[in-house]
N, C-alpha and C positions, 0 to 999 in steps of 0.2 A: 800854607800848607794846603788851603781849600782850594787855589788856583791852581796849585800842581796837582791836585787830585781830580779836578775837573779836566784839566788839561790831559792826564793820563787816561781818563774815560773814554774822552772824544777820540783819542788815538786807539784806543783798542776797538771802539765802536767802528771807525774807518777801517781798522784791519779786518775786523770781521766781515763786515758787509762786502770786502773785495776780497776775502777767503770766499763768502756764500756765492758771491756773483761769480767767482771762477769755476766754483764745484757746480753750480747750476748750468751754468752757459759754455763750459770747459774752452775750446778753440772757435768761439761762435764767431769772431770777429777775424775771419782767416779769408785768404785769397784763393782759397784752392776748392772751396764747395759753396756755392749762394744758399743752394735750399737741398733740404734733404725732405722725401717723401717716402712715408711709411705706413704701414699698416698695424693697428692698435686697436683690439676691442671691435673686431670686425669690419673697421672701416679704416678709410685713407685720409690721413692727415699730411699736410704739407709745412716743414719748418723752417722760416728764415732763419738763415745763420746769421746775420747781420743784425738784424731788431729783436731776435731769439723769438719770434711772436709763431703760434701753432694755429692752423685753422683748418676744417675739413676742405679736402681738395675740391668734391664737389656736395651738391646736397644729398645727404645720405637716404633720403626719403626715395631717391631715385635707383639707387643700386640695392643689389644683393649683398651678402656677406664677402667682403673683399680682400684681398691678399695679393702679396708678393707684385709690388708695383715696382715699375722700370721706366724712367726717361723715354719720350718719343719727341720732344721738345719742350719749350718752356711754359706750354699751355696745355701741354696732353701727356699722358701715361697709357701704359698698355698694363693690365692687372688680370689676376684670374679670379671669378666669380662664383658663388654658390647660391643658390635659392635659399633665402632664410628659412624655410618651412623643410628642405631638402638638403643636408650639407655634403649629400654623394655626387650631385651632378655639378659638374665643373664645368665653366664656360671661359672664353678668353674676351673682353671689353676694353673698349678705348675709352679713357675720359677725358672731357675735354673742361676745364674750369673756366675758358672765357666764356664759353655759350652754355656750359654748366649742362651738358649732353653727355648720353651713353650712345657709343657704337659696338655693337657685337660685331668682334671679327672672327669668329669662331664659336658656332652654334653646338657644336656635337659636344657630348659628355664625356666626362673624365678628363679632363684637360686642366692644366694648370704650370705654375714655373715659369711666366715667359719671361725673354731675356731678349733685349734688343740689341741688333748688329750696329757696330760701332760708325757703319754710316747711316743709321736710323731708318735705313728702307725696310729692312726686314726682322721679323719676330720670330724667334725659335721658341718653342714649348713642348711640354711632356703631353702625349694623348694617348689616353687607354689602350693598351693592347689587349684588346677583348680575348685571345687566345689565353693571355696569362693574368689578367688583370684578376679576374675572381678569385684564382686560388693563389697566386703568387705577389699580387701588387705589381706588376711592372707595366712598363711604359713604352712605348714606341715616341720617337723624334718626329716632330711636325715643324715645319719651317712656312710661313705666310707673308708676303708682303704685306704692307702695312697699306698702301693703296692699291685696288685693284684686287684682280684673281689669281690665280698660281701656287694652292696650296701643295706641299711635297711630303709626303709621308715616308718616313725609313723605320723599317721593321727593324727594331732593336728591343733588348731586353735590359730598360734603364731602370736606376733605382730613383727613389722621390726627391730628387736634388736638382736645382737649377741648372741648365745648360748654361756655356760659356763661351760666347761668340770671341774667335780671333779676330784681328784686324783686317786679315784678307779676304774675310767674309765669304769662304767656303769651308774652313775647320772651325770645330767646335769640340771643348772639352765638356765631357760627359763621366757621369757615375754608375757604374754597373758594379752588381754582385758576381764575383766568381769563383769562390771559395764555397762548396756546399756543404765542405766539414766544419769550417772553422766562423764562415759567415763574414768573413773578411770583403770589403768592398774596395775596388780600385777605381781611378781615373781615367780614362782612355781621351785618344783624339780621334774623332771621327773625321775623313775628308768627304764632304758631300758630294764630290766631282767624280772620286776614284771609288767609292762607297769602300775604302780600308779604313780599319781600325786598329789603332796600335794602344796595347796597355802601356802605363806611362809609370804611375808610382801610386802605390797604396795611399787611400784617403779617400773624401769624398767633399763634395762643395766647392767645385775651383772656381777661380775667377782670374781671368787673364789680363795683364798689363797693357795699356795702352799701346805701348811699343811693341807688343806683342812677343817679350824676352822671357817674361817671368809667368810665373803660376801662383798666386795665394791660393791655400785651400786647407781644410780641415783634417788632422788626423785623430782618430778617435782613441779615447782610453778603453778598453775590453773591460775593466772591472769597475768603471765608473761612469758618471754623464760628464767627465771632463774630457776636454780636447786638446791640443797644440794646434795652433796657428802658425802654418808652415810657408815656406818659399822655396819655391822650386825655379833654378833657373835651366829652362827648357833644353839649351844648347849641349849643356855638359851633363844634366840630370841630378846636378849638385843639389843638395836640399839642405835648407838652414831653419832652425826652429826661432822663430819670433817671439812667441809669446807661449810658453811653457804650462801646462797641467792648469788649464783656467777654466772654470763653469760655463764653457762655450756651447754645449749640450749638444751640440754637432747636429742640430734639427734641419732637416729640409729647407727652412725658412730662414736659417742664419748663414747663410752663403757670405764669406768675406767677400766685400766690394771695395774696386779700387778707386779713388777718385780721378777727377778727367786729367788732371796735369801729371798722375801716377808718382805723387809725392807721398800719399798715404793709402793704407788701407784701412778700411772699415769693419768692423765687426759689431756682432753683440755679445755681451755676457750676461748672465742673470744671476739673482743673490739666490743663493740655495736656502730658504725659509720652508717652514714645516707648514705653514698654513697660506692659502692664496691671499692676494694677488700676488704673483713674483714679480719681481722688480728685474726690468730688464735696461740695461746701460749699453749707449751706442759708444763705443770705443772707437780712437784712431792711432793708429800707428805710423809713427814718421820714418820712413825708410831712410832721412837724410840724419836725423838724431837718433833714432831705434830707442825711441821712449813713446809711451803710451798714454795718450790724454783721454778722459772722460770728456764727451760731447753735453748727452744728455740724458735723462733717466724718465723711462716711462712706468706707470703700473701695468700688470698684465702682460701678456705676451706680445712682443714687437714679431710679425710676420710677414718678414720682408722689408727691403728698404732700398733706397737709390739715392745717389749724389748727382747733382750737376753745378 
């Protein structure tokens, strides 16, 4: 009887260990995302999805408050930063973890939400529209090469959501407020060659698939902090609800992101608790299995993330 009890306890312990590992690591051993870089507690961290190890991306003493990272290559990311003493002044910086150095890409104020093009040669970001920024908190679109000069500025009235590149390198999906009565926000496609802008769908925080055929985005619930994770087939304009009525919060820093192979859509959800810190969980939606898996959880707010 004692042998049986000990054996049973061992089985329970093994199962509990496996379950705990699954909850903490999610689909860490995957082949669709090697590393995830994210902002947490005003600093940038990188998580190796094979080893489940998390480290600061660069020495935090070198940086200001840093948010919304996006991969340039395996050693570099682009982020928006603010001075630790002044949260209003924002810049666009490049962090290099191999050299542990910081390069300022754009030194004008009121800039944020950087987004790398698919060919990794250009970065788009929101830049303060001085005409409207003070009163309405609107942004222009700026596009800069990663190397060299040639900044271009497009005068638009954009909401505070990350711009999303198309693979063609000249179109971007953007979020703008359109209805002054209801406050509804819509996603637009902007052509930087022709300057044409087309309203596509109601929603915020777009992300374009690697093949350019689909767009993931959030549709906010007007009466709560919840949102739906949506998928739009761009050719037919057909909408599909992937995840419904979740506490996604719809913040400007919780834009969904595609994995490089296009097999999963990553997004963050938060635990609605009364006292801080919030618990944010990174989730992966599988387009093949139509299931959601928790990747990892962190305390406090995740302010932007990117997978490579």
